[in-house]
C-alpha positions as a Markdown table, in Angstrom:
| # | Residue | x | y | z |
|---|---|---|---|---|
| 1 | Unk | 0.2 | 14.9 | 105.5 |
| 2 | Unk | 3.4 | 16.4 | 103.6 |
| 3 | Unk | 3.4 | 20.1 | 103.1 |
| 4 | Unk | 4.9 | 21.3 | 100.4 |
| 5 | Unk | 6.2 | 24.8 | 100.2 |
| 6 | Unk | 4.9 | 27.4 | 97.7 |
| 7 | Unk | 7.7 | 27.6 | 95.0 |
| 8 | Unk | 8.4 | 30.9 | 93.0 |
| 9 | Unk | 6.6 | 31.5 | 89.8 |
| 10 | Unk | 8.6 | 31.2 | 86.6 |
| 11 | Unk | 8.4 | 34.5 | 84.4 |
| 12 | Unk | 9.5 | 35.9 | 81.1 |
| 13 | Unk | 8.4 | 39.1 | 79.2 |
| 14 | Unk | 9.5 | 39.1 | 75.6 |
| 15 | Unk | 8.5 | 41.5 | 72.5 |
| 16 | Unk | 7.1 | 39.7 | 69.7 |
| 17 | Unk | 7.5 | 41.6 | 66.2 |
| 18 | Unk | 3.9 | 40.9 | 65.4 |
| 19 | Unk | 0.4 | 42.5 | 65.9 |
| 20 | Unk | -1.1 | 41.2 | 69.1 |
| 21 | Unk | -4.0 | 39.3 | 67.0 |
| 22 | Unk | -1.3 | 37.1 | 65.1 |
| 23 | Unk | 1.2 | 36.7 | 68.4 |
| 24 | Unk | -1.9 | 35.0 | 70.1 |
| 25 | Unk | -2.9 | 32.9 | 67.0 |
| 26 | Unk | 0.6 | 31.7 | 66.6 |
| 27 | Unk | 1.0 | 31.1 | 70.4 |
| 28 | Unk | -2.4 | 29.0 | 70.5 |
| 29 | Unk | -3.5 | 27.3 | 67.2 |
| 30 | Unk | 0.3 | 27.9 | 66.0 |
| 31 | Unk | 1.8 | 26.0 | 68.6 |
| 32 | Unk | 2.9 | 23.1 | 66.8 |
| 33 | Unk | 4.8 | 25.7 | 64.4 |
| 34 | Unk | 7.3 | 26.5 | 67.2 |
| 35 | Unk | 7.2 | 23.9 | 69.6 |
| 36 | Unk | 10.3 | 21.6 | 69.9 |
| 37 | Unk | 9.9 | 18.1 | 68.6 |
| 38 | Unk | 12.1 | 16.6 | 71.5 |
| 39 | Unk | 9.9 | 18.0 | 74.2 |
| 40 | Unk | 7.5 | 15.1 | 74.2 |
| 41 | Unk | 5.9 | 12.6 | 76.6 |
| 42 | Unk | 4.1 | 10.6 | 74.1 |
| 43 | Unk | 4.8 | 7.0 | 73.5 |
| 44 | Unk | 5.7 | 7.5 | 69.8 |
| 45 | Unk | 7.6 | 10.4 | 68.0 |
| 46 | Unk | 5.9 | 13.6 | 68.1 |
| 47 | Unk | 3.8 | 14.6 | 64.4 |
| 48 | Unk | 1.9 | 17.6 | 66.1 |
| 49 | Unk | 0.8 | 19.7 | 69.3 |
| 50 | Unk | -2.7 | 20.9 | 69.4 |
| 51 | Unk | -4.1 | 23.6 | 71.4 |
| 52 | Unk | -7.9 | 23.2 | 71.2 |
| 53 | Unk | -9.0 | 27.0 | 70.7 |
| 54 | Unk | -11.4 | 27.4 | 73.5 |
| 55 | Unk | -11.8 | 27.1 | 77.4 |
| 56 | Unk | -12.0 | 23.6 | 78.5 |
| 57 | Unk | -10.1 | 22.4 | 75.0 |
| 58 | Unk | -7.2 | 20.2 | 75.2 |
| 59 | Unk | -3.6 | 20.6 | 74.9 |
| 60 | Unk | -2.1 | 17.4 | 73.6 |
| 61 | Unk | 0.6 | 16.0 | 71.2 |
| 62 | Unk | -0.6 | 13.4 | 68.7 |
| 63 | Unk | 2.2 | 10.9 | 67.6 |
| 64 | Unk | 3.4 | 9.7 | 64.0 |
| 65 | Unk | 0.8 | 6.7 | 64.3 |
| 66 | Unk | -1.8 | 8.7 | 65.7 |
| 67 | Unk | -1.7 | 7.9 | 69.4 |
| 68 | Unk | -2.7 | 11.0 | 71.5 |
| 69 | Unk | -1.1 | 12.2 | 74.6 |
| 70 | Unk | -2.8 | 15.1 | 76.9 |
| 71 | Unk | -0.7 | 17.7 | 78.4 |
| 72 | Unk | -3.4 | 19.8 | 80.0 |
| 73 | Unk | -6.4 | 21.9 | 79.5 |
| 74 | Unk | -7.3 | 25.6 | 78.3 |
| 75 | Unk | -8.8 | 27.4 | 81.7 |
| 76 | Unk | -9.0 | 30.9 | 80.2 |
| 77 | Unk | -9.3 | 31.8 | 76.5 |
| 78 | Unk | -9.7 | 35.4 | 75.7 |
| 79 | Unk | -8.2 | 36.0 | 72.2 |
| 80 | Unk | -6.3 | 38.0 | 71.7 |
| 81 | Unk | -5.1 | 39.4 | 75.3 |
| 82 | Unk | -5.0 | 36.1 | 77.3 |
| 83 | Unk | -4.7 | 32.4 | 77.6 |
| 84 | Unk | -4.4 | 30.1 | 80.7 |
| 85 | Unk | -3.7 | 26.7 | 80.7 |
| 86 | Unk | -3.2 | 23.8 | 83.5 |
| 87 | Unk | 0.0 | 21.8 | 83.2 |
| 88 | Unk | -1.2 | 18.5 | 83.8 |
| 89 | Unk | 2.3 | 16.9 | 83.4 |
| 90 | Unk | 3.8 | 15.4 | 86.5 |
| 91 | Unk | 7.3 | 14.7 | 87.9 |
| 92 | Unk | 7.1 | 11.6 | 86.0 |
| 93 | Unk | 6.7 | 13.3 | 83.0 |
| 94 | Unk | 3.4 | 11.7 | 82.3 |
| 95 | Unk | -0.1 | 13.1 | 82.0 |
| 96 | Unk | -1.9 | 13.3 | 85.4 |
| 97 | Unk | -5.9 | 13.9 | 84.7 |
| 98 | Unk | -6.3 | 15.6 | 88.4 |
| 99 | Unk | -6.3 | 19.4 | 87.9 |
| 100 | Unk | -5.8 | 19.9 | 91.5 |
| 101 | Unk | -2.4 | 18.3 | 90.8 |
| 102 | Unk | -1.6 | 20.7 | 87.9 |
| 103 | Unk | 0.6 | 23.9 | 87.8 |
| 104 | Unk | -0.6 | 26.6 | 85.4 |
| 105 | Unk | 0.8 | 29.0 | 83.0 |
| 106 | Unk | -0.8 | 32.4 | 81.9 |
| 107 | Unk | 0.1 | 34.2 | 78.9 |
| 108 | Unk | -0.8 | 38.1 | 78.3 |
| 109 | Unk | -0.6 | 39.6 | 75.2 |
| 110 | Unk | 0.0 | 43.3 | 75.3 |
| 111 | Unk | -0.4 | 45.4 | 72.2 |
| 112 | Unk | 2.3 | 47.8 | 71.5 |
| 113 | Unk | 3.2 | 49.7 | 68.2 |
| 114 | Unk | 0.9 | 48.4 | 65.4 |
| 115 | Unk | 3.2 | 45.2 | 64.6 |
| 116 | Unk | 4.6 | 44.8 | 68.1 |
| 117 | Unk | 3.3 | 43.0 | 71.1 |
| 118 | Unk | 4.6 | 42.2 | 74.5 |
| 119 | Unk | 4.2 | 38.8 | 75.8 |
| 120 | Unk | 4.1 | 38.3 | 79.4 |
| 121 | Unk | 4.5 | 34.5 | 80.5 |
| 122 | Unk | 4.0 | 33.0 | 84.1 |
| 123 | Unk | 4.0 | 29.7 | 85.0 |
| 124 | Unk | 3.0 | 29.0 | 88.5 |
| 125 | Unk | 1.7 | 26.7 | 91.2 |
| 126 | Unk | 4.1 | 24.3 | 91.1 |
| 127 | Unk | 3.7 | 23.1 | 94.7 |
| 128 | Unk | 0.3 | 21.6 | 93.7 |
| 129 | Unk | 2.6 | 18.9 | 91.8 |
| 130 | Unk | 3.7 | 17.7 | 95.4 |
| 131 | Unk | 7.2 | 16.6 | 96.0 |
| 132 | Unk | 7.8 | 16.8 | 92.2 |
| 133 | Unk | 7.2 | 20.5 | 92.1 |
| 134 | Unk | 10.7 | 21.4 | 92.2 |
| 135 | Unk | 11.8 | 19.2 | 89.9 |
| 136 | Unk | 9.2 | 20.7 | 87.3 |
| 137 | Unk | 10.0 | 24.0 | 88.3 |
| 138 | Unk | 13.6 | 23.6 | 87.5 |
| 139 | Unk | 13.2 | 21.9 | 84.2 |
| 140 | Unk | 10.4 | 24.4 | 83.0 |
| 141 | Unk | 12.6 | 27.5 | 84.4 |
| 142 | Unk | 15.4 | 26.4 | 81.7 |
| 143 | Unk | 12.7 | 25.0 | 78.9 |
| 144 | Unk | 10.2 | 28.3 | 78.7 |
| 145 | Unk | 12.7 | 30.7 | 77.6 |
| 146 | Unk | 13.8 | 28.5 | 74.7 |
| 147 | Unk | 10.6 | 27.7 | 73.5 |
| 148 | Unk | 9.5 | 31.5 | 73.9 |
| 149 | Unk | 12.4 | 32.6 | 71.6 |
| 150 | Unk | 11.2 | 29.7 | 69.2 |
| 151 | Unk | 7.8 | 31.1 | 69.2 |
| 152 | Unk | 9.0 | 34.8 | 69.0 |
| 153 | Unk | 11.1 | 34.3 | 65.9 |
| 154 | Unk | 8.0 | 31.9 | 64.2 |
| 155 | Unk | 5.6 | 34.8 | 65.1 |
| 156 | Unk | 7.9 | 37.4 | 63.4 |
| 157 | Unk | 8.6 | 35.2 | 60.4 |
| 158 | Unk | 4.9 | 34.4 | 59.7 |
């Protein structure tokens, strides 16, 4: 059996110019409003990204002809303070149904001023992806800052 070393977490902290409840809503139910259309693993062009608003809910994409492709599962749903999602996309950029092989990301929403929220983001446990863990780590390390910036801009505008 090959042992994969623990890989460092990818962490980001951003300030969103919006109340905490709104920041949480835009990140979760509003994910389709800020997710990049080219960040897709489905078999057809991306129509919509959906995060079902509950523990156990699916995170998935729907293509322009209705095909659905899962990305993960909501592990923790604590509006408006905390969210944790299993990232079930493997190194081949395909869905892996085995939760034991999923990394996870956790997002905490910390109220600041009445219309300001600090969002702390951590994507961790890349070693669960086996040999693909480093590849996934490196990809999301580059991708999440851009996505989070788009999220913050959308949350502020809305």
